[in-house]
One Martini backbone bead per residue (centre of mass of N, CA, C, O) as a GRO file, in nm:
protein
  336
    1MET     BB    1  10.152  12.650   8.872
    2GLU     BB    2   9.871  12.665   9.026
    3THR     BB    3   9.709  12.692   8.766
    4PHE     BB    4   9.782  12.430   8.646
    5LEU     BB    5   9.693  12.234   8.860
    6SER     BB    6   9.393  12.334   8.879
    7ARG     BB    7   9.338  12.258   8.556
    8HIS     BB    8   9.431  11.981   8.550
    9GLU     BB    9   9.266  11.660   8.420
   10GLY     BB   10   9.399  11.455   8.583
   11ARG     BB   11   9.492  11.241   8.795
   12PRO     BB   12   9.573  11.268   9.123
   13GLY     BB   13   9.852  11.127   9.095
   14THR     BB   14   9.956  11.303   8.860
   15ILE     BB   15   9.933  11.573   9.002
   16ASP     BB   16  10.129  11.501   9.247
   17ALA     BB   17  10.374  11.444   9.070
   18TYR     BB   18  10.394  11.724   8.936
   19SER     BB   19  10.410  11.888   9.205
   20SER     BB   20  10.666  11.766   9.303
   21ARG     BB   21  10.861  11.824   9.080
   22LEU     BB   22  10.823  12.126   9.065
   23ARG     BB   23  10.879  12.205   9.358
   24VAL     BB   24  11.175  12.059   9.390
   25GLN     BB   25  11.317  12.141   9.110
   26VAL     BB   26  11.206  12.404   8.957
   27ILE     BB   27  11.136  12.642   9.157
   28PRO     BB   28  11.426  12.694   9.285
   29VAL     BB   29  11.548  12.784   8.989
   30LEU     BB   30  11.269  12.916   8.809
   31GLY     BB   31  11.043  13.066   8.993
   32GLN     BB   32  11.134  13.389   8.936
   33ARG     BB   33  11.046  13.347   8.649
   34LEU     BB   34  10.920  13.414   8.360
   35VAL     BB   35  10.797  13.207   8.114
   36GLY     BB   36  10.909  13.393   7.875
   37ASP     BB   37  11.229  13.421   7.971
   38VAL     BB   38  11.285  13.115   7.923
   39LYS     BB   39  11.511  12.942   7.749
   40ARG     BB   40  11.606  12.663   7.598
   41GLY     BB   41  11.906  12.661   7.709
   42GLU     BB   42  11.827  12.679   8.009
   43TYR     BB   43  11.695  12.406   8.011
   44ARG     BB   44  11.942  12.241   7.937
   45ASP     BB   45  12.097  12.338   8.188
   46PHE     BB   46  11.903  12.222   8.391
   47PHE     BB   47  11.936  11.917   8.308
   48ALA     BB   48  12.240  11.907   8.345
   49ALA     BB   49  12.241  11.977   8.652
   50LEU     BB   50  12.084  11.725   8.734
   51LYS     BB   51  12.303  11.524   8.638
   52LYS     BB   52  12.548  11.637   8.803
   53ASN     BB   53  12.373  11.578   9.079
   54GLY     BB   54  12.276  11.255   9.011
   55MET     BB   55  12.039  11.234   8.832
   56PRO     BB   56  11.856  11.021   8.679
   57ASP     BB   57  11.710  10.983   8.376
   58THR     BB   58  11.422  10.906   8.465
   59THR     BB   59  11.380  11.150   8.640
   60ARG     BB   60  11.435  11.374   8.443
   61ASN     BB   61  11.199  11.281   8.253
   62ALA     BB   62  10.980  11.349   8.465
   63VAL     BB   63  11.037  11.656   8.485
   64LYS     BB   64  11.005  11.722   8.200
   65GLN     BB   65  10.707  11.632   8.168
   66ALA     BB   66  10.591  11.836   8.367
   67LEU     BB   67  10.705  12.090   8.234
   68SER     BB   68  10.579  12.044   7.946
   69VAL     BB   69  10.278  12.054   8.030
   70MET     BB   70  10.275  12.334   8.146
   71LEU     BB   71  10.376  12.478   7.880
   72SER     BB   72  10.152  12.388   7.700
   73MET     BB   73   9.937  12.560   7.841
   74ALA     BB   74  10.085  12.832   7.793
   75VAL     BB   75  10.035  12.811   7.489
   76GLU     BB   76   9.723  12.793   7.488
   77ASP     BB   77   9.708  13.086   7.664
   78GLY     BB   78   9.949  13.283   7.507
   79TYR     BB   79  10.247  13.294   7.665
   80LEU     BB   80  10.337  13.119   7.429
   81GLU     BB   81  10.448  13.000   7.106
   82GLY     BB   82  10.631  12.770   7.244
   83ASN     BB   83  10.782  12.469   7.345
   84PRO     BB   84  11.102  12.471   7.489
   85VAL     BB   85  11.106  12.137   7.564
   86ALA     BB   86  11.012  11.951   7.325
   87GLY     BB   87  11.309  11.928   7.183
   88ILE     BB   88  11.431  11.787   7.428
   89ARG     BB   89  11.671  11.533   7.477
   90LEU     BB   90  11.686  11.243   7.667
   91PRO     BB   91  11.787  10.990   7.834
   92GLN     BB   92  11.596  10.712   7.941
   93GLY     BB   93  11.715  10.482   8.057
   94SER     BB   94  11.710  10.217   8.255
   95CYS     BB   95  11.568   9.943   8.354
   96ARG     BB   96  11.454   9.775   8.586
   97SER     BB   97  11.604   9.435   8.706
   98THR     BB   98  11.425   9.309   8.909
   99ARG     BB   99  11.423   8.973   9.033
  100LEU     BB  100  11.195   8.740   9.094
  101THR     BB  101  11.106   8.450   9.296
  102TRP     BB  102  10.950   8.202   9.441
  103GLN     BB  103  11.144   8.206   9.685
  104TYR     BB  104  11.092   8.508   9.752
  105VAL     BB  105  10.784   8.514   9.772
  106VAL     BB  106  10.743   8.311   9.988
  107ALA     BB  107  10.914   8.440  10.201
  108LEU     BB  108  10.758   8.707  10.219
  109ALA     BB  109  10.492   8.575  10.312
  110GLU     BB  110  10.606   8.460  10.575
  111GLU     BB  111  10.751   8.750  10.695
  112ILE     BB  112  10.516   8.912  10.690
  113TYR     BB  113  10.273   9.048  10.822
  114PRO     BB  114  10.008   8.844  10.855
  115ARG     BB  115   9.792   9.046  10.759
  116TYR     BB  116   9.971   9.086  10.469
  117GLU     BB  117   9.994   8.817  10.302
  118LEU     BB  118   9.765   8.865  10.090
  119LEU     BB  119   9.903   9.096   9.936
  120VAL     BB  120  10.128   8.943   9.810
  121TRP     BB  121   9.943   8.754   9.637
  122TYR     BB  122   9.809   8.981   9.483
  123GLY     BB  123  10.073   9.063   9.345
  124ALA     BB  124  10.190   8.753   9.244
  125LEU     BB  125   9.890   8.671   9.090
  126GLN     BB  126   9.716   8.951   9.018
  127ALA     BB  127   9.886   9.221   8.965
  128LEU     BB  128   9.859   9.415   9.197
  129ARG     BB  129   9.871   9.710   9.310
  130PRO     BB  130   9.911   9.846   9.607
  131MET     BB  131   9.635  10.024   9.599
  132GLU     BB  132   9.464   9.777   9.505
  133ALA     BB  133   9.513   9.565   9.735
  134VAL     BB  134   9.396   9.752   9.975
  135ALA     BB  135   9.099   9.771   9.812
  136VAL     BB  136   8.980   9.496   9.867
  137ARG     BB  137   8.675   9.349   9.865
  138ARG     BB  138   8.452   9.119   9.937
  139GLU     BB  139   8.287   9.134   9.681
  140ASP     BB  140   8.530   9.090   9.483
  141MET     BB  141   8.563   8.784   9.583
  142GLU     BB  142   8.234   8.674   9.599
  143ALA     BB  143   8.035   8.734   9.371
  144VAL     BB  144   8.226   8.555   9.168
  145PRO     BB  145   8.322   8.251   9.119
  146GLY     BB  146   8.660   8.260   9.029
  147TRP     BB  147   8.659   8.582   9.081
  148GLN     BB  148   8.815   8.905   9.054
  149ALA     BB  149   8.757   9.235   9.125
  150VAL     BB  150   8.859   9.554   8.980
  151VAL     BB  151   8.759   9.897   9.087
  152GLU     BB  152   8.971  10.010   9.306
  153GLN     BB  153   9.155  10.235   9.505
  154ARG     BB  154   9.389  10.363   9.767
  155ARG     BB  155   9.427  10.696   9.895
  156LEU     BB  156   9.487  10.774  10.196
  157GLY     BB  157   9.224  10.568  10.261
  158GLU     BB  158   9.076  10.644   9.994
  159PRO     BB  159   8.892  10.633   9.746
  160ALA     BB  160   8.987  10.561   9.396
  161PRO     BB  161   9.073  10.567   9.091
  162LEU     BB  162   9.201  10.415   8.862
  163LYS     BB  163   9.455  10.445   8.640
  164THR     BB  164   9.272  10.300   8.428
  165ALA     BB  165   9.034  10.159   8.242
  166ALA     BB  166   9.186   9.877   8.208
  167SER     BB  167   9.203   9.826   8.533
  168LYS     BB  168   8.910   9.733   8.491
  169ALA     BB  169   8.838   9.402   8.618
  170SER     BB  170   8.850   9.045   8.576
  171ILE     BB  171   9.011   8.780   8.770
  172PRO     BB  172   9.120   8.496   8.816
  173VAL     BB  173   9.097   8.229   9.071
  174GLY     BB  174   9.279   8.043   9.250
  175SER     BB  175   9.290   7.800   9.498
  176PHE     BB  176   9.515   7.923   9.653
  177LEU     BB  177   9.401   8.215   9.700
  178TRP     BB  178   9.132   8.114   9.827
  179GLY     BB  179   9.259   7.989  10.076
  180LYS     BB  180   9.390   8.254  10.175
  181TYR     BB  181   9.132   8.407  10.206
  182GLU     BB  182   8.989   8.223  10.410
  183ASP     BB  183   9.208   8.245  10.625
  184HIS     BB  184   9.202   8.555  10.660
  185MET     BB  185   8.910   8.582  10.746
  186THR     BB  186   8.917   8.406  10.986
  187ARG     BB  187   9.149   8.550  11.148
  188TRP     BB  188   9.090   8.886  11.071
  189ARG     BB  189   8.749   8.916  10.989
  190ALA     BB  190   8.618   8.810  11.227
  191PRO     BB  191   8.412   8.833  11.472
  192LEU     BB  192   8.423   8.914  11.778
  193THR     BB  193   8.406   8.816  12.074
  194GLU     BB  194   8.273   8.877  12.371
  195ALA     BB  195   8.540   8.863  12.517
  196ALA     BB  196   8.709   9.045  12.339
  197LEU     BB  197   8.534   9.299  12.382
  198ARG     BB  198   8.569   9.322  12.688
  199LYS     BB  199   8.869   9.349  12.684
  200ARG     BB  200   8.871   9.621  12.527
  201GLU     BB  201   8.696   9.767  12.735
  202ARG     BB  202   8.906   9.745  12.971
  203ARG     BB  203   9.148   9.888  12.801
  204GLY     BB  204   9.016  10.135  12.640
  205SER     BB  205   8.949  10.079  12.364
  206PRO     BB  206   8.859  10.166  12.073
  207PRO     BB  207   8.636  10.154  11.855
  208ILE     BB  208   8.540   9.967  11.591
  209PRO     BB  209   8.540  10.034  11.278
  210THR     BB  210   8.268  10.001  11.030
  211GLU     BB  211   8.342  10.148  10.751
  212TYR     BB  212   8.574   9.881  10.703
  213ALA     BB  213   8.425   9.598  10.661
  214HIS     BB  214   8.462   9.557  10.349
  215LEU     BB  215   8.746   9.504  10.388
  216VAL     BB  216   9.006   9.270  10.382
  217THR     BB  217   9.228   9.476  10.459
  218VAL     BB  218   9.376   9.571  10.779
  219THR     BB  219   9.476   9.701  11.044
  220LYS     BB  220   9.514   9.681  11.387
  221LEU     BB  221   9.300   9.946  11.381
  222TRP     BB  222   9.081   9.891  11.151
  223LYS     BB  223   9.221  10.018  10.899
  224PRO     BB  224   9.353  10.132  10.630
  225VAL     BB  225   9.603  10.061  10.419
  226GLY     BB  226   9.924  10.210  10.384
  227SER     BB  227  10.245  10.281  10.444
  228THR     BB  228  10.279  10.011  10.610
  229LEU     BB  229  10.349   9.829  10.369
  230ASN     BB  230  10.632   9.917  10.311
  231TYR     BB  231  10.746   9.865  10.577
  232ALA     BB  232  10.666   9.551  10.585
  233PHE     BB  233  10.822   9.477  10.336
  234ASN     BB  234  11.109   9.557  10.430
  235ARG     BB  235  11.112   9.380  10.677
  236ALA     BB  236  11.075   9.116  10.519
  237LYS     BB  237  11.344   9.137  10.367
  238GLU     BB  238  11.528   9.120  10.604
  239LYS     BB  239  11.435   8.835  10.705
  240VAL     BB  240  11.507   8.686  10.452
  241ARG     BB  241  11.811   8.758  10.455
  242ALA     BB  242  11.855   8.623  10.739
  243ARG     BB  243  11.801   8.328  10.586
  244GLY     BB  244  11.990   8.349  10.313
  245ILE     BB  245  11.800   8.505  10.111
  246ALA     BB  246  11.884   8.686   9.805
  247ILE     BB  247  11.709   8.934   9.804
  248PRO     BB  248  11.666   9.224   9.669
  249GLU     BB  249  11.706   9.525   9.811
  250ASP     BB  250  11.522   9.683   9.569
  251ALA     BB  251  11.272   9.553   9.625
  252THR     BB  252  10.923   9.579   9.564
  253PHE     BB  253  10.590   9.548   9.540
  254ARG     BB  254  10.570   9.597   9.234
  255ASP     BB  255  10.753   9.344   9.148
  256LEU     BB  256  10.515   9.139   9.163
  257ARG     BB  257  10.387   9.232   8.904
  258HIS     BB  258  10.633   9.170   8.724
  259PHE     BB  259  10.632   8.864   8.788
  260VAL     BB  260  10.381   8.777   8.651
  261ASP     BB  261  10.446   8.854   8.368
  262ALA     BB  262  10.714   8.680   8.346
  263VAL     BB  263  10.591   8.406   8.403
  264LEU     BB  264  10.376   8.392   8.181
  265ILE     BB  265  10.565   8.429   7.942
  266SER     BB  266  10.761   8.203   8.006
  267SER     BB  267  10.520   7.977   8.001
  268GLY     BB  268  10.337   8.050   7.724
  269VAL     BB  269  10.132   8.255   7.743
  270GLU     BB  270   9.925   8.431   7.585
  271PRO     BB  271   9.956   8.759   7.544
  272ARG     BB  272   9.645   8.837   7.580
  273LYS     BB  273   9.627   8.699   7.860
  274VAL     BB  274   9.837   8.874   7.994
  275GLN     BB  275   9.711   9.146   7.946
  276ALA     BB  276   9.455   9.090   8.111
  277ARG     BB  277   9.602   9.042   8.379
  278MET     BB  278   9.748   9.343   8.369
  279ARG     BB  279   9.558   9.557   8.250
  280HIS     BB  280   9.630   9.651   7.955
  281ALA     BB  281   9.554   9.844   7.683
  282HIS     BB  282   9.819   9.731   7.552
  283LEU     BB  283  10.028   9.487   7.427
  284SER     BB  284  10.299   9.636   7.420
  285GLU     BB  285  10.314   9.696   7.727
  286THR     BB  286  10.354   9.403   7.804
  287LEU     BB  287  10.614   9.342   7.635
  288ASP     BB  288  10.801   9.594   7.686
  289THR     BB  289  10.808   9.631   7.997
  290TYR     BB  290  10.871   9.299   8.073
  291GLY     BB  291  11.071   9.145   7.870
  292TYR     BB  292  11.343   9.160   8.036
  293LEU     BB  293  11.230   8.943   8.271
  294VAL     BB  294  11.281   8.692   8.140
  295TRP     BB  295  11.286   8.356   8.275
  296GLN     BB  296  11.374   8.099   8.473
  297VAL     BB  297  11.158   7.915   8.647
  298ASP     BB  298  11.115   7.824   8.996
  299TRP     BB  299  10.895   7.563   9.042
  300GLU     BB  300  11.005   7.419   9.291
  301ASN     BB  301  10.931   7.684   9.479
  302ALA     BB  302  10.640   7.664   9.443
  303PRO     BB  303  10.323   7.640   9.624
  304ALA     BB  304  10.201   7.548   9.330
  305SER     BB  305  10.040   7.509   9.077
  306PHE     BB  306   9.950   7.685   8.800
  307GLU     BB  307   9.640   7.655   8.826
  308GLU     BB  308   9.619   7.715   9.136
  309LEU     BB  309   9.750   8.014   9.106
  310TYR     BB  310   9.573   8.132   8.824
  311GLY     BB  311   9.302   7.990   8.726
  312ILE     BB  312   9.444   7.844   8.466
  313PRO     BB  313   9.556   7.673   8.231
  314ALA     BB  314   9.817   7.493   8.147
  315PRO     BB  315  10.050   7.529   7.940
  316PRO     BB  316  10.231   7.393   7.711
  317GLY     BB  317  10.559   7.289   7.819
  318LEU     BB  318  10.577   7.253   8.111
  319PRO     BB  319  10.728   7.171   8.373
  320GLU     BB  320  10.661   6.938   8.605
  321ALA     BB  321  10.677   7.132   8.850
  322ALA     BB  322  10.426   7.317   8.751
  323LEU     BB  323  10.215   7.033   8.818
  324VAL     BB  324  10.242   7.033   9.115
  325PRO     BB  325  10.053   7.010   9.377
  326ARG     BB  326  10.025   7.140   9.684
  327ALA     BB  327   9.989   6.854   9.837
  328GLU     BB  328  10.291   6.748   9.698
  329ARG     BB  329  10.442   6.934   9.838
  330PRO     BB  330  10.689   7.063  10.021
  331ARG     BB  331  10.743   7.213  10.293
  332SER     BB  332  10.839   7.481  10.428
  333THR     BB  333  11.126   7.606  10.598
  334GLY     BB  334  10.968   7.819  10.720
  335LYS     BB  335  10.703   7.940  10.782
  336SER     BB  336  10.355   7.833  10.831
   0.00000   0.00000   0.00000
């Protein structure tokens, strides 16, 4: 396995995922066997045991994929005549059906730790993945007026390549998001006053790191956002539910990205434009991955008009509620 991981030329995230699946699921069961001694039937029994132990089909398929890629390398190196896992078919499992609404999204933005509010809007408007949202730089937002560049993500606080080549793109920025960005920069990223700096010095606080000054969002320790985003998101869900808003308990930050796709498709945006927003390499991915999430959009709960939110003209046929500008909408009943 170590040879496979050291030679595999995938993205770091892919290698980490393969490593985790092999170490946790495969090695404890088959790790003492020579690769050529394990027969196809034993792999079938292995996958059946995973199911018997309660593993979902989607997770079993992920384990199978990692195992199959490793065995394919063994075939290329002459240790096997064929891949014994390649012909084993497992049920694909059902897609997650967590559906967010504007009511949920607005409430999350109100309840999440204020430093991280902008990250919610990056997910719900720009369809950024979590590690892309925390990697946004000042120049990504300010270099070209009306556009946001997506150029990198952050893994464990360090810059990392994007998921795919198609992930690198420029996305229109609506006036609503730009306003949130300006508010964020004024509140959280403006230079500290002399009085504030002296107060930190009296308290014995460590110096503020300067190497992260280019990042839009940082933690209260002035460092890149990492796992604290998941914690903050889950805490925000708890607060939202305490307000009597029934946001799904299994909702994740990534569901904000799914929300973008579903809203745009439901609103009648041309599929190619949705694909560009989602930064998918193929149109089929845009339609197949999120097609099951299409629903009636609660535009009456949106914080602004369609054009203000997405920075593109509203498609024809939208309900009147989708065209009401932010200035004419009632204030939220949650936090201001």
